[in-house]
Every structure is written in structure tokens, then in C-alpha cells.
PyMOL commands that place a pseudoatom at each C-alpha (Angstrom):
pseudoatom trace, name=CA, resn=MET, resi=1, chain=A, elem=C, hetatm=0, pos=[-80.902, -88.464, -53.149]
pseudoatom trace, name=CA, resn=THR, resi=2, chain=A, elem=C, hetatm=0, pos=[-79.966, -87.000, -49.787]
pseudoatom trace, name=CA, resn=ILE, resi=3, chain=A, elem=C, hetatm=0, pos=[-80.537, -83.379, -48.862]
pseudoatom trace, name=CA, resn=THR, resi=4, chain=A, elem=C, hetatm=0, pos=[-76.771, -82.852, -48.940]
pseudoatom trace, name=CA, resn=GLU, resi=5, chain=A, elem=C, hetatm=0, pos=[-76.571, -84.235, -52.487]
pseudoatom trace, name=CA, resn=ALA, resi=6, chain=A, elem=C, hetatm=0, pos=[-79.493, -82.044, -53.561]
pseudoatom trace, name=CA, resn=LEU, resi=7, chain=A, elem=C, hetatm=0, pos=[-77.872, -78.963, -52.070]
pseudoatom trace, name=CA, resn=GLU, resi=8, chain=A, elem=C, hetatm=0, pos=[-74.599, -79.769, -53.833]
pseudoatom trace, name=CA, resn=GLN, resi=9, chain=A, elem=C, hetatm=0, pos=[-76.490, -79.708, -57.143]
pseudoatom trace, name=CA, resn=LEU, resi=10, chain=A, elem=C, hetatm=0, pos=[-77.503, -76.119, -56.487]
pseudoatom trace, name=CA, resn=GLU, resi=11, chain=A, elem=C, hetatm=0, pos=[-74.142, -74.882, -57.730]
pseudoatom trace, name=CA, resn=GLY, resi=12, chain=A, elem=C, hetatm=0, pos=[-75.431, -75.152, -61.305]
pseudoatom trace, name=CA, resn=VAL, resi=13, chain=A, elem=C, hetatm=0, pos=[-78.904, -73.763, -60.695]
pseudoatom trace, name=CA, resn=GLN, resi=14, chain=A, elem=C, hetatm=0, pos=[-79.554, -70.579, -62.634]
pseudoatom trace, name=CA, resn=GLN, resi=15, chain=A, elem=C, hetatm=0, pos=[-83.159, -70.015, -61.578]
pseudoatom trace, name=CA, resn=VAL, resi=16, chain=A, elem=C, hetatm=0, pos=[-85.140, -71.094, -58.560]
pseudoatom trace, name=CA, resn=LYS, resi=17, chain=A, elem=C, hetatm=0, pos=[-88.704, -72.070, -59.438]
pseudoatom trace, name=CA, resn=ARG, resi=18, chain=A, elem=C, hetatm=0, pos=[-91.317, -70.962, -56.945]
pseudoatom trace, name=CA, resn=ARG, resi=19, chain=A, elem=C, hetatm=0, pos=[-95.077, -70.695, -56.784]
pseudoatom trace, name=CA, resn=ALA, resi=20, chain=A, elem=C, hetatm=0, pos=[-97.855, -70.174, -54.283]
pseudoatom trace, name=CA, resn=VAL, resi=21, chain=A, elem=C, hetatm=0, pos=[-99.540, -73.164, -52.663]
pseudoatom trace, name=CA, resn=SER, resi=22, chain=A, elem=C, hetatm=0, pos=[-103.167, -73.224, -51.597]
pseudoatom trace, name=CA, resn=ASN, resi=23, chain=A, elem=C, hetatm=0, pos=[-105.989, -75.559, -50.675]
pseudoatom trace, name=CA, resn=PRO, resi=24, chain=A, elem=C, hetatm=0, pos=[-109.263, -73.576, -50.751]
pseudoatom trace, name=CA, resn=GLU, resi=25, chain=A, elem=C, hetatm=0, pos=[-111.249, -76.596, -49.546]
pseudoatom trace, name=CA, resn=VAL, resi=26, chain=A, elem=C, hetatm=0, pos=[-109.424, -76.308, -46.216]
pseudoatom trace, name=CA, resn=LEU, resi=27, chain=A, elem=C, hetatm=0, pos=[-108.678, -72.626, -45.825]
pseudoatom trace, name=CA, resn=SER, resi=28, chain=A, elem=C, hetatm=0, pos=[-109.167, -69.464, -47.834]
pseudoatom trace, name=CA, resn=GLU, resi=29, chain=A, elem=C, hetatm=0, pos=[-106.473, -67.197, -49.143]
pseudoatom trace, name=CA, resn=ALA, resi=30, chain=A, elem=C, hetatm=0, pos=[-105.642, -64.273, -46.877]
pseudoatom trace, name=CA, resn=TYR, resi=31, chain=A, elem=C, hetatm=0, pos=[-105.637, -61.891, -49.828]
pseudoatom trace, name=CA, resn=ALA, resi=32, chain=A, elem=C, hetatm=0, pos=[-109.310, -62.821, -50.467]
pseudoatom trace, name=CA, resn=TYR, resi=33, chain=A, elem=C, hetatm=0, pos=[-110.474, -61.586, -47.043]
pseudoatom trace, name=CA, resn=GLU, resi=34, chain=A, elem=C, hetatm=0, pos=[-112.774, -58.598, -46.661]
pseudoatom trace, name=CA, resn=HIS, resi=35, chain=A, elem=C, hetatm=0, pos=[-109.661, -56.810, -45.329]
pseudoatom trace, name=CA, resn=PRO, resi=36, chain=A, elem=C, hetatm=0, pos=[-106.950, -58.505, -47.417]
pseudoatom trace, name=CA, resn=SER, resi=37, chain=A, elem=C, hetatm=0, pos=[-103.620, -59.587, -46.025]
pseudoatom trace, name=CA, resn=SER, resi=38, chain=A, elem=C, hetatm=0, pos=[-100.739, -59.800, -48.482]
pseudoatom trace, name=CA, resn=PHE, resi=39, chain=A, elem=C, hetatm=0, pos=[-99.130, -63.217, -48.181]
pseudoatom trace, name=CA, resn=SER, resi=40, chain=A, elem=C, hetatm=0, pos=[-99.358, -66.710, -49.659]
pseudoatom trace, name=CA, resn=ARG, resi=41, chain=A, elem=C, hetatm=0, pos=[-100.527, -69.582, -47.452]
pseudoatom trace, name=CA, resn=ALA, resi=42, chain=A, elem=C, hetatm=0, pos=[-97.389, -71.419, -48.539]
pseudoatom trace, name=CA, resn=LEU, resi=43, chain=A, elem=C, hetatm=0, pos=[-94.669, -71.152, -51.111]
pseudoatom trace, name=CA, resn=ARG, resi=44, chain=A, elem=C, hetatm=0, pos=[-93.263, -74.083, -53.085]
pseudoatom trace, name=CA, resn=ILE, resi=45, chain=A, elem=C, hetatm=0, pos=[-89.623, -73.893, -54.108]
pseudoatom trace, name=CA, resn=ASP, resi=46, chain=A, elem=C, hetatm=0, pos=[-88.204, -76.424, -56.592]
pseudoatom trace, name=CA, resn=LEU, resi=47, chain=A, elem=C, hetatm=0, pos=[-84.435, -76.945, -56.532]
pseudoatom trace, name=CA, resn=ASN, resi=48, chain=A, elem=C, hetatm=0, pos=[-83.135, -79.637, -58.898]
pseudoatom trace, name=CA, resn=GLY, resi=49, chain=A, elem=C, hetatm=0, pos=[-85.602, -82.272, -57.756]
pseudoatom trace, name=CA, resn=LEU, resi=50, chain=A, elem=C, hetatm=0, pos=[-85.840, -81.163, -54.132]
pseudoatom trace, name=CA, resn=VAL, resi=51, chain=A, elem=C, hetatm=0, pos=[-89.075, -79.457, -53.099]
pseudoatom trace, name=CA, resn=ILE, resi=52, chain=A, elem=C, hetatm=0, pos=[-89.182, -77.068, -50.165]
pseudoatom trace, name=CA, resn=LEU, resi=53, chain=A, elem=C, hetatm=0, pos=[-92.541, -75.908, -48.827]
pseudoatom trace, name=CA, resn=LEU, resi=54, chain=A, elem=C, hetatm=0, pos=[-92.507, -72.770, -46.696]
pseudoatom trace, name=CA, resn=ILE, resi=55, chain=A, elem=C, hetatm=0, pos=[-95.841, -72.774, -44.878]
pseudoatom trace, name=CA, resn=SER, resi=56, chain=A, elem=C, hetatm=0, pos=[-96.884, -69.390, -43.535]
pseudoatom trace, name=CA, resn=GLY, resi=57, chain=A, elem=C, hetatm=0, pos=[-98.173, -68.947, -40.019]
pseudoatom trace, name=CA, resn=THR, resi=58, chain=A, elem=C, hetatm=0, pos=[-101.373, -70.987, -39.960]
pseudoatom trace, name=CA, resn=ALA, resi=59, chain=A, elem=C, hetatm=0, pos=[-104.096, -70.870, -37.332]
pseudoatom trace, name=CA, resn=SER, resi=60, chain=A, elem=C, hetatm=0, pos=[-107.650, -71.980, -36.565]
pseudoatom trace, name=CA, resn=VAL, resi=61, chain=A, elem=C, hetatm=0, pos=[-109.243, -70.386, -39.619]
pseudoatom trace, name=CA, resn=ASP, resi=62, chain=A, elem=C, hetatm=0, pos=[-111.888, -72.059, -41.773]
pseudoatom trace, name=CA, resn=GLU, resi=63, chain=A, elem=C, hetatm=0, pos=[-112.353, -72.156, -45.535]
pseudoatom trace, name=CA, resn=GLU, resi=64, chain=A, elem=C, hetatm=0, pos=[-114.308, -68.879, -45.365]
pseudoatom trace, name=CA, resn=GLY, resi=65, chain=A, elem=C, hetatm=0, pos=[-111.529, -67.065, -43.482]
pseudoatom trace, name=CA, resn=ARG, resi=66, chain=A, elem=C, hetatm=0, pos=[-113.365, -67.086, -40.144]
pseudoatom trace, name=CA, resn=SER, resi=67, chain=A, elem=C, hetatm=0, pos=[-111.632, -67.812, -36.855]
pseudoatom trace, name=CA, resn=VAL, resi=68, chain=A, elem=C, hetatm=0, pos=[-113.069, -71.022, -35.416]
pseudoatom trace, name=CA, resn=HIS, resi=69, chain=A, elem=C, hetatm=0, pos=[-113.083, -72.684, -31.985]
pseudoatom trace, name=CA, resn=ILE, resi=70, chain=A, elem=C, hetatm=0, pos=[-112.923, -69.369, -30.132]
pseudoatom trace, name=CA, resn=GLY, resi=71, chain=A, elem=C, hetatm=0, pos=[-111.696, -69.862, -26.562]
pseudoatom trace, name=CA, resn=ASP, resi=72, chain=A, elem=C, hetatm=0, pos=[-110.810, -73.565, -27.036]
pseudoatom trace, name=CA, resn=PHE, resi=73, chain=A, elem=C, hetatm=0, pos=[-107.038, -73.905, -27.266]
pseudoatom trace, name=CA, resn=ARG, resi=74, chain=A, elem=C, hetatm=0, pos=[-106.987, -77.634, -28.045]
pseudoatom trace, name=CA, resn=ALA, resi=75, chain=A, elem=C, hetatm=0, pos=[-109.629, -77.346, -30.772]
pseudoatom trace, name=CA, resn=GLN, resi=76, chain=A, elem=C, hetatm=0, pos=[-107.753, -74.389, -32.299]
pseudoatom trace, name=CA, resn=LEU, resi=77, chain=A, elem=C, hetatm=0, pos=[-104.535, -76.415, -32.346]
pseudoatom trace, name=CA, resn=ARG, resi=78, chain=A, elem=C, hetatm=0, pos=[-106.277, -79.387, -33.971]
pseudoatom trace, name=CA, resn=ARG, resi=79, chain=A, elem=C, hetatm=0, pos=[-107.752, -77.086, -36.668]
pseudoatom trace, name=CA, resn=THR, resi=80, chain=A, elem=C, hetatm=0, pos=[-104.307, -75.587, -37.217]
pseudoatom trace, name=CA, resn=TYR, resi=81, chain=A, elem=C, hetatm=0, pos=[-102.861, -79.069, -37.795]
pseudoatom trace, name=CA, resn=TYR, resi=82, chain=A, elem=C, hetatm=0, pos=[-105.782, -79.823, -40.142]
pseudoatom trace, name=CA, resn=ASN, resi=83, chain=A, elem=C, hetatm=0, pos=[-105.051, -76.685, -42.165]
pseudoatom trace, name=CA, resn=ILE, resi=84, chain=A, elem=C, hetatm=0, pos=[-101.340, -77.448, -42.437]
pseudoatom trace, name=CA, resn=THR, resi=85, chain=A, elem=C, hetatm=0, pos=[-102.131, -81.050, -43.385]
pseudoatom trace, name=CA, resn=GLY, resi=86, chain=A, elem=C, hetatm=0, pos=[-104.337, -79.723, -46.205]
pseudoatom trace, name=CA, resn=LEU, resi=87, chain=A, elem=C, hetatm=0, pos=[-101.591, -77.442, -47.503]
pseudoatom trace, name=CA, resn=LEU, resi=88, chain=A, elem=C, hetatm=0, pos=[-99.110, -80.325, -47.449]
pseudoatom trace, name=CA, resn=ALA, resi=89, chain=A, elem=C, hetatm=0, pos=[-101.568, -82.622, -49.243]
pseudoatom trace, name=CA, resn=ALA, resi=90, chain=A, elem=C, hetatm=0, pos=[-102.079, -80.033, -51.991]
pseudoatom trace, name=CA, resn=GLU, resi=91, chain=A, elem=C, hetatm=0, pos=[-98.429, -80.640, -52.958]
pseudoatom trace, name=CA, resn=GLY, resi=92, chain=A, elem=C, hetatm=0, pos=[-98.270, -84.389, -52.335]
pseudoatom trace, name=CA, resn=ALA, resi=93, chain=A, elem=C, hetatm=0, pos=[-96.492, -84.003, -49.004]
pseudoatom trace, name=CA, resn=THR, resi=94, chain=A, elem=C, hetatm=0, pos=[-97.240, -85.231, -45.493]
pseudoatom trace, name=CA, resn=TRP, resi=95, chain=A, elem=C, hetatm=0, pos=[-96.144, -84.425, -41.968]
pseudoatom trace, name=CA, resn=LYS, resi=96, chain=A, elem=C, hetatm=0, pos=[-93.287, -86.894, -42.491]
pseudoatom trace, name=CA, resn=ASP, resi=97, chain=A, elem=C, hetatm=0, pos=[-91.805, -84.262, -44.826]
pseudoatom trace, name=CA, resn=ILE, resi=98, chain=A, elem=C, hetatm=0, pos=[-91.859, -81.512, -42.173]
pseudoatom trace, name=CA, resn=VAL, resi=99, chain=A, elem=C, hetatm=0, pos=[-88.352, -80.659, -40.971]
pseudoatom trace, name=CA, resn=ARG, resi=100, chain=A, elem=C, hetatm=0, pos=[-89.127, -77.585, -38.836]
pseudoatom trace, name=CA, resn=THR, resi=101, chain=A, elem=C, hetatm=0, pos=[-92.011, -75.888, -37.079]
pseudoatom trace, name=CA, resn=THR, resi=102, chain=A, elem=C, hetatm=0, pos=[-92.229, -72.569, -35.290]
pseudoatom trace, name=CA, resn=CYS, resi=103, chain=A, elem=C, hetatm=0, pos=[-95.132, -72.481, -32.855]
pseudoatom trace, name=CA, resn=TYR, resi=104, chain=A, elem=C, hetatm=0, pos=[-96.580, -69.216, -31.563]
pseudoatom trace, name=CA, resn=LEU, resi=105, chain=A, elem=C, hetatm=0, pos=[-98.749, -69.352, -28.443]
pseudoatom trace, name=CA, resn=ARG, resi=106, chain=A, elem=C, hetatm=0, pos=[-100.654, -66.316, -27.186]
pseudoatom trace, name=CA, resn=ASP, resi=107, chain=A, elem=C, hetatm=0, pos=[-100.104, -67.410, -23.563]
pseudoatom trace, name=CA, resn=ILE, resi=108, chain=A, elem=C, hetatm=0, pos=[-97.274, -69.930, -23.351]
pseudoatom trace, name=CA, resn=GLU, resi=109, chain=A, elem=C, hetatm=0, pos=[-97.434, -70.264, -19.562]
pseudoatom trace, name=CA, resn=ARG, resi=110, chain=A, elem=C, hetatm=0, pos=[-101.149, -71.089, -19.587]
pseudoatom trace, name=CA, resn=ASP, resi=111, chain=A, elem=C, hetatm=0, pos=[-101.268, -73.226, -22.749]
pseudoatom trace, name=CA, resn=TYR, resi=112, chain=A, elem=C, hetatm=0, pos=[-97.895, -74.950, -23.173]
pseudoatom trace, name=CA, resn=ALA, resi=113, chain=A, elem=C, hetatm=0, pos=[-98.834, -78.144, -21.296]
pseudoatom trace, name=CA, resn=ALA, resi=114, chain=A, elem=C, hetatm=0, pos=[-101.967, -78.583, -23.437]
pseudoatom trace, name=CA, resn=PHE, resi=115, chain=A, elem=C, hetatm=0, pos=[-99.957, -77.682, -26.549]
pseudoatom trace, name=CA, resn=ASN, resi=116, chain=A, elem=C, hetatm=0, pos=[-97.307, -80.265, -25.809]
pseudoatom trace, name=CA, resn=GLU, resi=117, chain=A, elem=C, hetatm=0, pos=[-99.899, -82.986, -25.059]
pseudoatom trace, name=CA, resn=GLU, resi=118, chain=A, elem=C, hetatm=0, pos=[-101.773, -82.313, -28.301]
pseudoatom trace, name=CA, resn=ARG, resi=119, chain=A, elem=C, hetatm=0, pos=[-98.593, -82.025, -30.370]
pseudoatom trace, name=CA, resn=THR, resi=120, chain=A, elem=C, hetatm=0, pos=[-97.193, -85.257, -28.928]
pseudoatom trace, name=CA, resn=ALA, resi=121, chain=A, elem=C, hetatm=0, pos=[-100.435, -87.121, -29.685]
pseudoatom trace, name=CA, resn=PHE, resi=122, chain=A, elem=C, hetatm=0, pos=[-100.659, -85.635, -33.196]
pseudoatom trace, name=CA, resn=PHE, resi=123, chain=A, elem=C, hetatm=0, pos=[-97.032, -86.434, -34.060]
pseudoatom trace, name=CA, resn=LYS, resi=124, chain=A, elem=C, hetatm=0, pos=[-97.443, -89.960, -32.650]
pseudoatom trace, name=CA, resn=GLY, resi=125, chain=A, elem=C, hetatm=0, pos=[-100.504, -90.415, -34.867]
pseudoatom trace, name=CA, resn=GLN, resi=126, chain=A, elem=C, hetatm=0, pos=[-98.451, -89.248, -37.851]
pseudoatom trace, name=CA, resn=GLN, resi=127, chain=A, elem=C, hetatm=0, pos=[-95.702, -91.746, -36.893]
pseudoatom trace, name=CA, resn=LEU, resi=128, chain=A, elem=C, hetatm=0, pos=[-92.999, -89.097, -37.135]
pseudoatom trace, name=CA, resn=ASP, resi=129, chain=A, elem=C, hetatm=0, pos=[-89.444, -90.335, -36.643]
pseudoatom trace, name=CA, resn=PRO, resi=130, chain=A, elem=C, hetatm=0, pos=[-87.457, -88.217, -36.348]
pseudoatom trace, name=CA, resn=LEU, resi=131, chain=A, elem=C, hetatm=0, pos=[-89.561, -85.429, -34.939]
pseudoatom trace, name=CA, resn=PRO, resi=132, chain=A, elem=C, hetatm=0, pos=[-89.216, -82.047, -36.652]
pseudoatom trace, name=CA, resn=ALA, resi=133, chain=A, elem=C, hetatm=0, pos=[-87.017, -79.366, -35.170]
pseudoatom trace, name=CA, resn=SER, resi=134, chain=A, elem=C, hetatm=0, pos=[-89.244, -76.860, -33.390]
pseudoatom trace, name=CA, resn=THR, resi=135, chain=A, elem=C, hetatm=0, pos=[-89.337, -73.594, -31.504]
pseudoatom trace, name=CA, resn=GLY, resi=136, chain=A, elem=C, hetatm=0, pos=[-92.122, -72.357, -29.229]
pseudoatom trace, name=CA, resn=ILE, resi=137, chain=A, elem=C, hetatm=0, pos=[-92.636, -68.625, -28.814]
pseudoatom trace, name=CA, resn=GLN, resi=138, chain=A, elem=C, hetatm=0, pos=[-95.127, -66.509, -26.902]
pseudoatom trace, name=CA, resn=ALA, resi=139, chain=A, elem=C, hetatm=0, pos=[-96.574, -63.900, -29.247]
pseudoatom trace, name=CA, resn=ILE, resi=140, chain=A, elem=C, hetatm=0, pos=[-99.485, -61.594, -29.853]
pseudoatom trace, name=CA, resn=LEU, resi=141, chain=A, elem=C, hetatm=0, pos=[-101.189, -63.121, -32.896]
pseudoatom trace, name=CA, resn=CYS, resi=142, chain=A, elem=C, hetatm=0, pos=[-102.864, -61.353, -35.804]
pseudoatom trace, name=CA, resn=ARG, resi=143, chain=A, elem=C, hetatm=0, pos=[-106.382, -61.793, -34.379]
pseudoatom trace, name=CA, resn=PRO, resi=144, chain=A, elem=C, hetatm=0, pos=[-107.152, -61.427, -30.677]
pseudoatom trace, name=CA, resn=GLU, resi=145, chain=A, elem=C, hetatm=0, pos=[-109.251, -64.616, -30.571]
pseudoatom trace, name=CA, resn=LEU, resi=146, chain=A, elem=C, hetatm=0, pos=[-106.466, -66.828, -31.946]
pseudoatom trace, name=CA, resn=LEU, resi=147, chain=A, elem=C, hetatm=0, pos=[-104.502, -68.739, -29.325]
pseudoatom trace, name=CA, resn=VAL, resi=148, chain=A, elem=C, hetatm=0, pos=[-101.980, -70.617, -31.497]
pseudoatom trace, name=CA, resn=GLU, resi=149, chain=A, elem=C, hetatm=0, pos=[-100.326, -70.234, -34.898]
pseudoatom trace, name=CA, resn=ILE, resi=150, chain=A, elem=C, hetatm=0, pos=[-97.779, -72.526, -36.530]
pseudoatom trace, name=CA, resn=GLU, resi=151, chain=A, elem=C, hetatm=0, pos=[-95.449, -72.076, -39.471]
pseudoatom trace, name=CA, resn=ALA, resi=152, chain=A, elem=C, hetatm=0, pos=[-93.607, -75.015, -40.988]
pseudoatom trace, name=CA, resn=ILE, resi=153, chain=A, elem=C, hetatm=0, pos=[-90.953, -76.053, -43.474]
pseudoatom trace, name=CA, resn=ALA, resi=154, chain=A, elem=C, hetatm=0, pos=[-91.233, -79.291, -45.435]
pseudoatom trace, name=CA, resn=MET, resi=155, chain=A, elem=C, hetatm=0, pos=[-88.597, -80.811, -47.707]
pseudoatom trace, name=CA, resn=PHE, resi=156, chain=A, elem=C, hetatm=0, pos=[-89.136, -83.773, -50.017]
pseudoatom trace, name=CA, resn=ILE, resi=157, chain=A, elem=C, hetatm=0, pos=[-88.395, -85.322, -53.372]
pseudoatom trace, name=CA, resn=PRO, resi=158, chain=A, elem=C, hetatm=0, pos=[-91.609, -85.730, -55.380]
pseudoatom trace, name=CA, resn=ALA, resi=159, chain=A, elem=C, hetatm=0, pos=[-92.755, -89.335, -55.833]
pseudoatom trace, name=CA, resn=LYS, resi=160, chain=A, elem=C, hetatm=0, pos=[-91.976, -89.438, -59.561]
pseudoatom trace, name=CA, resn=GLU, resi=161, chain=A, elem=C, hetatm=0, pos=[-88.342, -88.496, -58.829]
pseudoatom trace, name=CA, resn=LYS, resi=162, chain=A, elem=C, hetatm=0, pos=[-87.722, -90.812, -55.861]
for i in range(1, 162): cmd.bond("trace and resi %d" % i, "trace and resi %d" % (i + 1))
show_as sticks, trace
zoom trace
């Protein structure tokens, strides 16, 4: 089934099924922090056999909710990819299912070259073809020590329905 065919089936959909996605072995829930933040790590939407994962902005945070790799942009980016990979795996998805990323860098002028090198190597290792659509934005992130945050959208048909 193509995405177009799946979207055409939406005409008869009466209710969209959705639920939160998590992987506590990789990263904790933001609402479980000492100072809670009200969002899900990801949201799964089921539409007539098509699954859409909306992955919230994800950064270099460990399973206890602590920022890790302070001051090391490349290590923070690698941990961010690790966290997103864990969220995808929790739903049976991989980076090959990612269709879009939005990448927030605290200092895009300073860090973009390193970001692009790491992203290129990571995507090559994932054997992505085609590459996901992407936007890079300079932004002040939710914690001053974080240097990069990525949100993503994945779309796939679960294995049992392929």
C-alpha cells in the first residue's frame, strides 16, 4: 500500500487511534521529572493500516532525565540519535521509516559543519535512501546545556500488514 492509497482510505475513517510512545530503557518521560513537563516523547497515530509516529523534540537526555555530554556537540547529537532510535524501536520502526526531521541547533553557525558531518555519517550507517526531508533551525533550547534537539516524523505499515 502506498501512502497515497492509505490517505485515500481516510475518507471512511470515523476515529483516529492515537497513543503515547515511550522507551524508558533509553529515556525517561518528561512528565516524570522533578519539575514535570507536559508532553509525550512521541505519539503513535493509526490510520487504516498506516502508522505515523510524531516524535517530540529529543535531545541528549539519559534514562534518568539528566542532560548528558555537556559541552560536547557531537556526543550530544549521537545521544539524540540513540534516543530517537529507541523510540522508533519501541514501535517496530527504524530510521528508514523517518520521512521528516526538524533539527534545532543552539548555535547553527558554530555547530552546523559538525552537525552535517555527524548526520551524514549516521544516515549513511542507516543506509537511508531516500534521505528524510529536513529543516535546520537555530533556537534557544529548553535547557541551557543542550546544544541540539531533533523532532521527527515516521510513517510505516506495520510488518503484519505489509
